[in-house]
C-alpha positions as CSV (number, residue, x, y, z in Angstrom):
1,M,6.4,-23.2,8.7
2,A,3.9,-25.7,10.0
3,E,1.1,-26.3,7.5
4,G,-1.1,-29.0,6.0
5,L,-4.1,-29.7,3.9
6,V,-7.2,-30.0,6.0
7,D,-10.8,-30.8,5.5
8,G,-13.9,-29.1,6.8
9,R,-13.4,-26.4,9.3
10,A,-10.0,-27.2,10.8
11,P,-7.3,-25.2,9.0
12,R,-3.7,-25.6,10.4
13,T,-1.7,-22.4,10.8
14,A,1.5,-21.2,12.3
15,L,3.1,-17.9,13.0
16,T,6.8,-17.5,12.0
17,D,9.4,-14.8,11.6
18,G,9.6,-14.2,7.8
19,P,13.3,-14.6,7.3
20,K,13.5,-17.7,9.5
21,R,10.9,-19.7,7.6
22,P,12.1,-23.2,6.9
23,P,11.7,-24.5,3.3
24,G,8.3,-26.1,2.8
25,R,5.5,-26.5,0.3
26,S,4.1,-23.0,0.8
27,G,7.6,-21.5,0.6
28,H,8.0,-23.3,-2.8
29,V,4.6,-22.2,-4.0
30,F,5.2,-18.5,-3.2
31,G,8.8,-18.5,-4.3
32,R,8.1,-16.7,-7.5
33,L,6.4,-13.9,-5.6
34,S,9.0,-13.4,-2.9
35,A,11.0,-10.5,-4.5
36,V,7.9,-8.4,-5.2
37,A,6.2,-9.3,-1.9
38,D,9.4,-8.3,0.0
39,A,9.4,-5.0,-1.9
40,V,5.8,-4.4,-0.7
41,L,6.7,-5.4,2.8
42,Y,9.5,-2.9,3.1
43,E,8.3,-0.1,0.9
44,G,9.0,3.1,2.8
45,Y,10.6,1.3,5.7
46,L,13.5,3.6,5.7
47,L,14.1,6.3,3.0
48,Y,17.2,8.0,1.7
49,P,19.4,9.3,3.3
50,Y,18.6,6.4,5.6
51,R,19.4,8.4,8.7
52,R,17.3,8.7,11.9
53,S,17.7,12.5,11.9
54,S,16.1,12.8,8.4
55,P,12.6,14.4,8.6
56,K,11.2,11.8,6.1
57,N,12.2,9.0,8.5
58,R,10.2,10.5,11.3
59,A,6.8,9.8,9.6
60,R,7.1,6.1,8.6
61,W,4.7,3.2,7.9
62,Q,2.3,4.6,5.2
63,F,1.0,1.5,3.5
64,G,-1.3,-1.4,4.7
65,V,-1.4,-0.3,8.3
66,L,-4.1,-1.9,10.4
67,F,-4.9,-0.3,13.8
68,P,-7.5,-1.1,16.4
69,R,-10.9,-0.1,15.1
70,E,-11.7,2.3,18.0
71,W,-8.5,4.2,17.3
72,V,-9.2,4.5,13.5
73,E,-12.8,5.6,14.0
74,A,-12.2,8.0,16.8
75,D,-12.8,10.8,14.3
76,G,-15.5,9.0,12.3
77,P,-15.7,5.9,10.0
78,V,-13.1,5.4,7.4
79,S,-14.1,5.5,3.7
80,P,-12.9,2.3,2.0
81,G,-11.0,2.3,-1.3
82,V,-8.6,0.0,-3.1
83,S,-5.5,2.0,-2.0
84,G,-3.9,0.9,1.2
85,S,-2.3,4.3,2.0
86,A,-5.1,5.2,4.4
87,D,-5.1,3.9,7.9
88,S,-7.8,1.2,8.5
89,W,-8.8,-1.5,11.0
90,Y,-9.4,-4.2,8.3
91,Q,-8.3,-5.2,4.8
92,Q,-10.5,-7.2,2.4
93,T,-9.6,-9.0,-0.8
94,E,-12.2,-10.5,-3.1
95,C,-11.3,-12.3,-6.3
96,L,-12.6,-14.9,-8.7
97,V,-11.2,-18.5,-8.9
98,R,-11.8,-20.9,-11.7
99,V,-11.9,-24.4,-10.2
100,D,-10.6,-27.2,-12.4
101,R,-11.1,-30.1,-10.0
102,P,-13.2,-30.9,-6.8
103,D,-10.1,-31.3,-4.6
104,A,-8.6,-28.0,-5.5
105,V,-6.3,-26.6,-2.8
106,L,-6.0,-23.0,-1.6
107,R,-2.8,-21.7,0.2
108,V,-3.0,-18.4,2.0
109,R,-0.1,-16.4,3.5
110,V,-0.7,-13.2,5.5
111,R,2.4,-11.1,5.9
112,Y,3.1,-7.9,7.8
113,L,5.6,-6.1,10.0
114,Q,5.4,-5.9,13.8
115,M,7.0,-2.8,15.3
116,Q,9.9,-3.3,17.5
117,H,11.2,-0.5,19.7
118,K,15.0,-0.5,20.0
119,Q,16.1,1.2,23.2
120,V,19.8,1.9,23.9
121,E,20.8,1.9,27.6
122,D,24.1,3.0,29.0
123,A,26.2,1.0,31.5
124,E,24.0,2.2,34.4
125,G,20.9,1.0,32.7
126,R,19.6,4.4,31.8
127,P,17.8,4.9,28.5
128,V,19.7,7.1,26.1
129,E,19.2,8.3,22.5
130,S,22.7,7.4,21.4
131,L,25.7,5.7,22.7
132,T,29.3,5.4,21.4
133,C,31.1,2.2,22.3
134,D,34.8,1.7,23.0
135,D,35.3,0.3,19.5
136,G,34.0,3.5,18.0
137,S,30.6,2.0,16.9
138,V,27.5,4.1,17.5
139,Q,24.1,2.8,18.7
140,L,20.9,4.8,18.2
141,T,17.5,4.3,19.8
142,F,15.1,3.7,16.9
143,E,11.9,2.0,15.8
144,E,12.6,-1.3,14.0
145,A,10.2,-3.9,12.7
146,V,10.0,-7.7,12.6
147,P,8.5,-9.5,9.6
148,R,5.7,-11.8,10.4
149,E,3.7,-14.3,8.3
150,V,1.0,-16.9,8.8
151,D,0.1,-19.7,6.4
152,L,-3.2,-21.5,5.9
153,T,-4.1,-24.4,3.6
154,V,-7.7,-25.3,2.9
155,T,-9.7,-27.0,0.2
156,L,-11.7,-24.7,-2.1
157,A,-15.1,-26.0,-1.0
158,E,-17.8,-23.6,0.0
159,G,-17.5,-22.4,3.6
160,E,-15.6,-20.1,5.9
161,H,-12.3,-20.5,7.7
162,G,-11.0,-18.2,10.5
163,F,-7.6,-18.2,12.0
164,P,-5.4,-15.9,14.2
165,V,-2.6,-13.9,12.5
166,G,-1.5,-11.8,15.5
167,S,1.9,-11.8,17.2
168,P,2.7,-12.0,20.9
169,A,4.6,-9.4,22.9
170,G,8.2,-10.0,23.6
171,A,11.6,-8.5,24.5
172,D,15.2,-9.3,23.6
173,T,18.4,-8.0,25.2
174,E,21.8,-7.6,23.5
175,A,24.9,-6.7,25.5
176,L,27.2,-4.1,24.0
177,P,31.0,-4.6,23.8
178,S,33.2,-3.9,26.8
179,G,30.2,-3.4,29.1
180,A,29.3,-0.1,27.5
181,G,25.6,-0.8,27.9
182,R,22.9,-2.9,26.2
183,I,20.2,-2.8,23.6
184,V,16.6,-3.8,24.7
185,R,14.2,-4.6,21.9
186,R,10.5,-4.7,22.9
187,R,7.4,-5.7,21.0
188,E,3.8,-5.2,22.0
189,E,1.1,-7.7,21.3
190,V,-0.7,-7.5,18.0
191,R,-4.1,-9.1,17.9
192,A,-5.7,-9.9,14.5
193,T,-7.6,-12.6,12.6
194,T,-8.0,-13.6,9.0
195,T,-11.2,-15.1,7.6
196,V,-11.3,-17.0,4.3
197,T,-14.7,-17.4,2.7
198,A,-15.4,-19.4,-0.5
199,E,-18.8,-18.8,-2.3
200,R,-19.9,-20.6,-5.4
201,F,-20.5,-18.0,-8.1
202,G,-21.4,-20.2,-11.1
203,E,-20.3,-23.4,-12.7
204,G,-16.7,-24.0,-11.9
205,L,-16.4,-20.4,-10.5
206,V,-15.8,-19.4,-6.9
207,R,-15.7,-15.9,-5.4
208,L,-13.1,-15.9,-2.7
209,R,-12.9,-13.4,0.2
210,V,-9.9,-13.0,2.4
211,R,-10.5,-10.5,5.2
212,T,-7.9,-9.5,7.9
213,E,-9.2,-7.5,10.9
214,H,-7.4,-6.0,13.8
215,Q,-9.0,-7.4,16.9
216,G,-7.2,-5.4,19.6
217,R,-8.6,-2.5,21.7
218,P,-6.6,0.6,22.2
219,A,-5.7,1.8,25.7
220,D,-6.3,5.3,24.4
221,P,-8.4,5.8,21.2
222,H,-6.9,9.3,20.9
223,A,-3.3,8.3,21.4
224,P,-0.7,9.7,18.9
225,R,-0.2,7.6,15.8
226,D,3.4,6.7,16.8
227,Q,2.1,5.1,20.0
228,A,-0.8,3.3,18.2
229,L,1.7,1.8,15.7
230,R,3.1,-0.4,18.5
231,H,0.0,-2.6,18.3
232,A,-0.5,-2.3,14.5
233,L,0.0,-4.6,11.6
234,I,2.2,-2.7,9.1
235,A,2.5,-3.2,5.4
236,T,-0.1,-5.9,5.5
237,H,-0.6,-8.0,2.3
238,T,-1.7,-11.4,1.3
239,L,-0.3,-14.1,-1.0
240,L,-2.7,-16.7,-2.5
241,G,-1.7,-19.9,-4.3
242,A,-4.0,-22.5,-6.0
243,E,-3.6,-26.1,-7.0
244,G,-6.2,-27.4,-9.3
245,A,-7.6,-23.9,-9.8
246,E,-6.6,-20.5,-11.3
247,F,-7.2,-16.9,-10.2
248,V,-9.0,-14.6,-12.7
249,S,-7.5,-11.2,-13.3
250,L,-9.8,-8.4,-12.1
251,I,-7.9,-6.1,-14.5
252,D,-8.4,-8.4,-17.6
253,P,-11.2,-10.9,-16.6
254,G,-12.3,-11.5,-20.2
255,P,-15.7,-10.6,-21.7
256,D,-17.6,-13.4,-20.0
257,L,-16.5,-12.5,-16.4
258,Q,-16.7,-8.7,-16.6
259,E,-19.8,-8.4,-14.4
260,A,-18.5,-11.0,-12.0
261,A,-15.2,-9.1,-11.6
262,R,-17.0,-5.8,-11.0
263,S,-18.9,-7.4,-8.1
264,C,-15.7,-8.1,-6.2
265,R,-15.2,-5.6,-3.4
266,N,-11.6,-4.9,-2.4
267,D,-11.0,-2.5,0.6
268,F,-7.5,-1.0,1.3
269,T,-5.9,-3.6,-1.0
270,F,-6.1,-4.8,-4.6
271,P,-5.3,-8.3,-5.9
272,V,-3.2,-8.8,-9.0
273,L,-1.9,-12.0,-10.7
274,G,1.5,-13.2,-9.7
275,G,4.3,-15.0,-11.5
276,P,5.8,-14.3,-14.9
277,P,3.4,-12.8,-17.5
278,P,2.2,-15.1,-20.4
279,A,3.7,-14.6,-23.8
280,D,0.3,-13.8,-25.3
281,A,-2.7,-12.6,-23.4
282,P,-5.6,-15.1,-23.8
283,A,-8.7,-13.9,-25.4
284,D,-10.9,-15.2,-22.6
285,G,-9.1,-13.3,-19.8
286,S,-5.8,-13.6,-17.9
287,V,-5.4,-16.2,-15.2
288,S,-2.6,-17.5,-12.9
289,A,-2.1,-19.9,-10.1
290,L,-0.6,-17.1,-8.0
291,L,-2.1,-13.9,-6.7
292,L,-0.7,-11.0,-4.6
293,S,-3.1,-8.7,-2.8
294,S,-1.2,-5.5,-2.1
295,P,-1.9,-2.2,-0.3
296,I,0.2,-0.6,-3.1
297,I,-1.7,-0.8,-6.4
298,L,0.3,-2.9,-8.9
299,P,-0.3,-4.3,-12.4
300,D,-0.8,-8.0,-13.1
301,H,2.4,-10.0,-13.0
302,P,4.5,-7.3,-11.2
303,Q,8.3,-8.0,-11.4
304,V,11.4,-6.6,-9.8
305,A,13.8,-5.4,-12.5
306,P,16.6,-8.1,-12.9
307,E,19.1,-5.2,-13.0
308,S,18.3,-4.1,-9.4
309,P,20.9,-5.6,-7.1
310,G,18.8,-5.1,-3.9
311,D,16.0,-3.3,-2.2
312,L,16.4,0.5,-1.5
313,H,12.9,0.7,0.2
314,D,11.7,3.2,-2.4
315,A,10.4,1.4,-5.4
316,G,8.9,4.6,-6.8
317,E,12.4,6.0,-7.2
318,I,15.1,5.1,-9.8
319,D,17.8,2.8,-8.5
320,E,20.6,4.6,-10.3
321,I,19.7,7.9,-8.7
322,L,19.3,6.5,-5.2
323,T,22.6,4.6,-5.6
324,L,24.5,7.7,-6.7
325,R,23.0,9.8,-3.9
326,T,23.9,7.2,-1.3
327,M,27.5,7.0,-2.7
328,L,27.8,10.7,-2.1
329,L,26.8,10.7,1.6
330,T,29.5,12.0,3.8
331,D,31.4,9.7,6.2
332,E,29.5,11.2,9.1
333,E,26.1,10.7,7.4
334,K,27.0,7.1,6.6
335,R,28.1,6.5,10.2
336,E,24.7,7.7,11.4
337,A,22.8,5.6,8.8
338,R,24.7,2.5,9.8
339,A,23.8,3.1,13.4
340,T,20.1,3.8,12.6
341,D,19.1,0.3,11.3
342,P,20.7,-2.9,10.1
343,R,18.9,-2.6,6.8
344,A,20.4,0.8,6.2
345,A,23.8,-0.7,6.9
346,E,23.1,-3.4,4.3
347,I,22.3,-0.8,1.7
348,L,25.5,1.1,2.4
349,D,27.6,-2.0,2.2
350,R,26.0,-3.0,-1.1
351,V,26.5,0.5,-2.6
352,D,30.1,1.0,-1.4
353,T,31.2,-2.4,-2.8
354,M,29.1,-2.3,-6.0
355,P,31.2,-3.5,-9.1
356,P,31.2,-1.1,-12.0
357,E,29.5,-3.6,-14.3
358,V,26.6,-3.9,-11.8
359,F,26.2,-0.1,-11.5
360,G,26.3,0.2,-15.3
361,R,23.3,-2.0,-15.6
362,L,21.3,0.4,-13.5
363,H,21.5,3.1,-16.3
364,G,18.5,1.5,-18.1
365,A,17.3,-1.3,-20.3
366,I,15.0,-1.8,-23.3
367,R,12.5,-4.6,-22.7
368,S,10.5,-4.4,-25.9
369,L,10.3,-2.3,-29.1
370,K,6.8,-3.5,-30.0
371,P,4.7,-0.7,-31.6
372,A,2.0,0.8,-29.3
373,A,-0.3,1.7,-32.2
374,G,-3.9,0.7,-31.7
375,R,-3.7,0.8,-27.8
376,P,-6.3,3.3,-26.6
377,A,-5.6,5.7,-23.8
378,W,-7.0,4.5,-20.5
379,W,-9.2,7.6,-20.3
380,Q,-10.0,10.5,-22.6
381,E,-12.3,13.5,-22.1
382,G,-15.7,12.5,-23.3
383,A,-14.8,8.8,-23.6
384,D,-16.8,7.8,-20.6
385,E,-20.5,8.5,-21.0
386,G,-21.7,10.9,-18.4
387,L,-18.3,11.8,-17.0
388,S,-16.5,15.1,-17.7
389,P,-13.9,16.1,-15.0
390,A,-13.6,19.6,-16.5
391,T,-17.3,20.4,-16.1
392,D,-18.6,17.9,-13.5
393,T,-19.5,19.3,-10.0
394,V,-20.0,17.9,-6.5
395,L,-22.1,19.3,-3.7
396,V,-20.0,20.4,-0.7
397,D,-21.8,22.0,2.3
398,G,-24.7,23.0,0.1
399,V,-22.4,24.6,-2.4
400,R,-21.8,23.1,-5.9
401,V,-18.1,22.9,-6.5
402,G,-16.4,22.4,-9.8
403,G,-13.6,23.6,-12.0
404,G,-12.5,27.1,-11.2
405,C,-14.0,27.2,-7.7
406,A,-12.0,28.5,-4.7
407,V,-11.7,26.2,-1.6
408,R,-9.8,26.0,1.6
409,L,-8.1,22.7,2.2
410,R,-9.1,20.8,5.4
411,P,-7.5,17.3,5.3
412,R,-8.7,14.7,7.7
413,R,-6.7,14.2,10.9
414,R,-6.8,10.4,10.5
415,G,-6.0,8.6,7.3
416,A,-4.9,11.6,5.3
417,D,-1.8,11.5,3.1
418,A,1.2,12.8,5.1
419,Q,1.9,15.4,2.3
420,D,-1.7,16.7,2.5
421,M,-1.3,17.6,6.1
422,F,1.2,20.3,5.1
423,L,-1.4,22.0,3.0
424,A,-4.0,22.3,5.8
425,G,-5.6,25.7,5.9
426,R,-4.2,26.8,2.5
427,T,-6.5,28.1,-0.3
428,A,-6.6,26.3,-3.6
429,T,-8.5,26.4,-6.9
430,V,-10.4,23.3,-8.2
431,A,-9.2,22.2,-11.6
432,A,-11.5,19.1,-12.1
433,V,-13.8,16.6,-10.4
434,F,-12.7,13.0,-10.8
435,H,-14.6,9.7,-10.1
436,D,-12.4,6.6,-9.5
437,V,-13.2,3.0,-10.1
438,D,-14.5,2.6,-6.5
439,G,-17.2,5.2,-7.1
440,S,-15.4,7.8,-4.9
441,T,-15.1,11.4,-5.8
442,H,-11.9,13.4,-5.7
443,L,-11.2,17.1,-6.4
444,A,-8.0,17.9,-8.3
445,V,-6.7,21.3,-7.0
446,T,-3.7,23.6,-7.4
447,V,-2.5,25.5,-4.3
448,D,-2.9,29.2,-4.8
449,D,0.3,30.3,-3.2
450,D,2.4,27.7,-5.0
451,P,4.7,29.5,-7.4
452,A,4.5,26.5,-9.8
453,A,0.6,26.3,-9.7
454,E,0.2,27.5,-13.3
455,L,2.8,25.0,-14.5
456,H,1.2,22.1,-12.5
457,G,-2.2,23.0,-14.0
458,W,-0.6,23.0,-17.5
459,Y,0.7,19.5,-17.4
460,G,-1.9,18.0,-15.0
461,R,0.0,17.6,-11.7
462,F,-2.6,18.2,-9.1
463,H,-3.2,17.6,-5.4
464,Y,-6.3,15.4,-4.8
465,F,-8.8,15.8,-1.9
466,R,-12.1,14.3,-1.0
467,P,-15.1,16.6,-1.0
468,D,-15.3,16.5,2.8
469,E,-11.7,17.7,3.0
470,V,-12.4,21.1,1.4
471,E,-14.3,24.2,2.5
472,P,-15.9,26.2,-0.3
473,L,-15.0,29.9,-0.3
474,G,-18.0,32.0,-1.3
475,G,-20.7,31.1,-3.8
476,T,-20.2,29.6,-7.2
477,D,-21.5,30.2,-10.7
478,V,-21.0,26.5,-11.6
479,P,-24.3,25.2,-13.0
480,D,-26.0,22.2,-11.5
481,P,-25.9,19.4,-14.2
482,A,-29.1,17.9,-12.7
483,V,-31.0,21.0,-13.6
484,A,-31.9,21.1,-17.3
485,Q,-30.6,24.2,-19.0
486,E,-33.2,25.8,-21.2
487,P,-32.0,27.3,-24.5
488,P,-32.3,31.0,-24.8
489,A,-35.5,32.2,-26.3
490,G,-35.5,33.1,-30.0
491,P,-36.6,36.5,-31.3
492,T,-40.4,37.2,-31.4
493,P,-41.9,37.7,-34.8
494,S,-42.0,41.5,-34.4
495,E,-38.3,41.5,-33.4
496,A,-37.5,39.4,-36.4
């Protein structure tokens, strides 16, 4: 990776394939973040049972996807939030940096996946969906991805630095054994830029903004998502490292920087401190020389469990369960998975050869037995002044909607969660109205024809929709909290 410290407005950058990066200063700086960053990069890349024919592997790429702006906004502007599960055309990180010396250095690494279409062709050069070679191996046409990353090194002086982070188009050809055919891998051009802006925010304090934008224009703003993905940045995230400075936690900024932390705006990503956690949390707030801004919301100092022998591309699942399920795949299922993607083949090789002692460690571990007494719940009914999900309401198409109201679900065509699309047109009952840390409003609902609706409501497992994604059904008796409710009149003297 070519890099160097620069002065003024001339940052030096270079694009490389992630796995081929030669050792260098930035590689050393970000070494402690590599395991977590790679887990973010490949989260959901390919899910169990790791086969092309599995329905869950036909709707991929759900986090940190940056498309051309015209494609994203073909159905209207997107609503920003810290979660990167919604499709967008940009990603913005803002954080606070305590500067210890005037020559402090900032290192930035932007990482993402570039889609690569793997097309199998037979001996006559005709595209085919699958091909069996003379040695018995099977090749499948599939969508792969190439890791990309771009480094930038600048001084932490006030100013703005812009640099390209896109990837060129390309194609590679691989001949199959015995002249059975060939594999052609094609990549479309990805155009994007990242802008780094440093703004003095007080004595020894800088507010840093890192904004990555897709700069391409779609050939067809109404093209299907699968087609638009060919020009997208996938699983986009940013690594930041500082020398002579420290990043301030936006989760635990300390009492003196609470207001400054609230002023930071993060869209479709959220920054957390990297590296190992401190033994004791400092009273004036948490800091670190490393920061990871991820489209998947993480805590400060995220770590990959040391018992985990490798990535399964599903960090929300339990390694032991996925390993057991993968072991139980039939020989035919494993054959298809190996033909689907090299990363699936790596998982199967690791699972099939896993020593018993390694598998035993997946059963669980106790990190700490410290008492949890005195730690308040993150939220309790009535704890936040003016907020009461059970009784709050929101205006939808002129109708005030709150707990108990009937609605019809109308998820957005673009940017909606994939699971929500299956609920389009179904009727539901609103259980509560929630306000998140971004100031957005969400309706917690249970689906009426769900046999487990009552159970979900009992233990608080809801589906969440924005107010513009529901259609009120009929009127409502929910009172408007903005209208003062007069107490009932008391008895007249004659009645008394």
